[in-house]
C-alpha positions in Angstrom: 105.9 32.4 151.0 103.4 35.2 150.7 102.7 34.8 154.5 106.4 35.3 155.3 106.4 38.5 153.2 103.2 39.7 154.8 104.7 39.2 158.4 108.0 40.8 157.3 106.1 43.8 156.1 104.0 44.0 159.3 107.2 43.7 161.4 108.9 46.4 159.4 106.0 48.8 159.7 105.9 48.1 163.5 109.6 48.9 163.9 109.3 52.0 161.7 106.3 53.2 163.7 108.1 53.0 167.0 111.2 54.7 165.5 109.1 57.6 164.1 107.3 57.9 167.5 110.7 58.2 169.2 111.8 60.8 166.8 108.6 62.8 167.3 109.2 62.6 171.1 112.7 63.9 170.8 111.5 66.8 168.5 108.7 67.7 171.0 111.3 67.8 173.9 113.6 69.9 171.9 110.9 72.6 171.5 110.4 72.6 175.3 114.1 73.0 176.0 115.9 73.9 172.7 119.7 73.9 172.5 121.4 77.3 173.1 122.2 77.8 169.4 118.5 77.3 168.4 117.0 79.8 170.9 115.8 83.3 169.9 118.2 86.2 169.7 117.3 89.8 170.6 118.6 93.3 170.1 120.1 94.5 173.4 120.0 98.3 173.8 122.9 99.9 175.7 122.0 103.4 176.8 125.0 105.6 176.8 126.5 103.0 176.9 126.3 103.7 180.6 127.0 100.1 181.5 129.2 98.3 184.0 130.3 94.7 184.1 128.1 93.7 187.1 125.0 95.1 185.3 125.9 93.4 182.0 126.4 90.1 183.7 123.1 90.4 185.6 121.2 91.2 182.4 122.8 88.3 180.5 121.9 85.9 183.2 118.3 87.1 183.2 118.2 86.7 179.4 119.6 83.2 179.7 117.0 82.3 182.4 114.3 83.7 180.2 115.2 81.4 177.3 117.1 83.9 175.1 120.0 82.4 173.3 122.0 85.4 172.2 121.9 89.1 171.4 123.1 91.9 169.2 124.4 94.9 171.1 122.8 98.2 170.0 124.3 101.3 171.6 122.1 104.4 171.7 123.0 107.8 173.1 120.8 110.4 174.9 120.0 113.7 173.2 120.9 115.5 176.5 123.3 114.4 179.2 122.2 113.7 182.8 125.1 114.7 185.0 124.6 111.5 187.1 125.2 109.1 184.2 128.6 108.1 183.1 128.8 107.8 179.3 131.4 105.8 177.4 131.9 107.3 174.0 131.3 104.9 171.1 134.3 102.7 170.3 136.2 104.2 173.3 138.5 101.9 175.3 135.7 101.7 178.0 133.1 100.8 175.4 135.3 98.1 173.8 136.2 96.7 177.3 132.4 96.4 178.0 131.9 94.7 174.7 134.8 92.3 175.3 133.5 91.5 178.8 130.0 90.9 177.3 131.4 88.5 174.6 133.4 86.5 177.1 130.5 86.3 179.6 128.0 85.4 176.8 130.2 82.5 175.7 130.5 81.3 179.4 126.7 81.4 179.7 126.1 79.6 176.4 124.7 82.6 174.6 126.0 84.2 171.4 126.8 87.7 170.3 126.2 88.8 166.7 129.9 88.4 165.8 131.9 88.7 169.0 135.5 89.9 169.0 137.3 87.2 167.0 140.9 86.6 166.2 142.1 86.1 162.6 145.5 84.4 162.5 148.3 86.7 161.3 145.8 89.5 160.7 144.3 90.8 163.9 141.0 90.9 165.7 137.5 91.9 164.4 133.9 92.1 165.4 130.6 93.0 163.7 128.6 95.5 165.7 126.0 98.2 165.3 126.5 102.0 165.6 124.1 104.2 167.6 122.0 104.8 164.5 121.6 101.0 163.8 124.1 100.7 160.9 125.9 97.3 161.0 129.6 97.3 160.3 132.8 95.5 161.1 135.7 96.9 163.2 139.1 95.4 163.0 142.4 95.8 164.8 145.2 94.8 162.6 148.2 93.3 164.3 149.9 91.0 161.8 149.7 93.1 158.6 152.5 95.5 157.7 
C-alpha cells in the first residue's frame, strides 16, 4: 500500500509540474504580446487642437503598431497664433467631432480612450477629458432629463 501512495504522489507531482510549466509558458507569451487592455496607455498631446481625422487616424495606427493600448487626450494651446495653423477652440463642435472620431477609431483599432463619449440610458452622453491646463473633468450632454 505505501508503494501505491508513493507512485500516486510521484504521478501527481509530475502532472502538476507539466501544468505549471504550461502556465508559465502562457504567461511568458502574454508578456511578449499582451492583450490590448493590458498594454500601456499614454497622454496624447493635441496642439491647438489643430488636428484632422486623417492625422488622428495615422497617429493612432502608429501608436497601435508601437504597442500602445490606449491614450488620454490632452489639448494644449499656443501662447501666440501662427496664421497657418487652424485652431479648434476647446469644446467647440470641431473639437468634439475630432474627439468623437478619435474614440470611434480607437475602439476600431482595439485601443481605449480615458473615458470615451458614452451613452447613459434616459440621461444623455458623457465623457471624461482633460482641459488645456491638465484638469480632469467630465462633460455631459443631457438628453433625457427634463
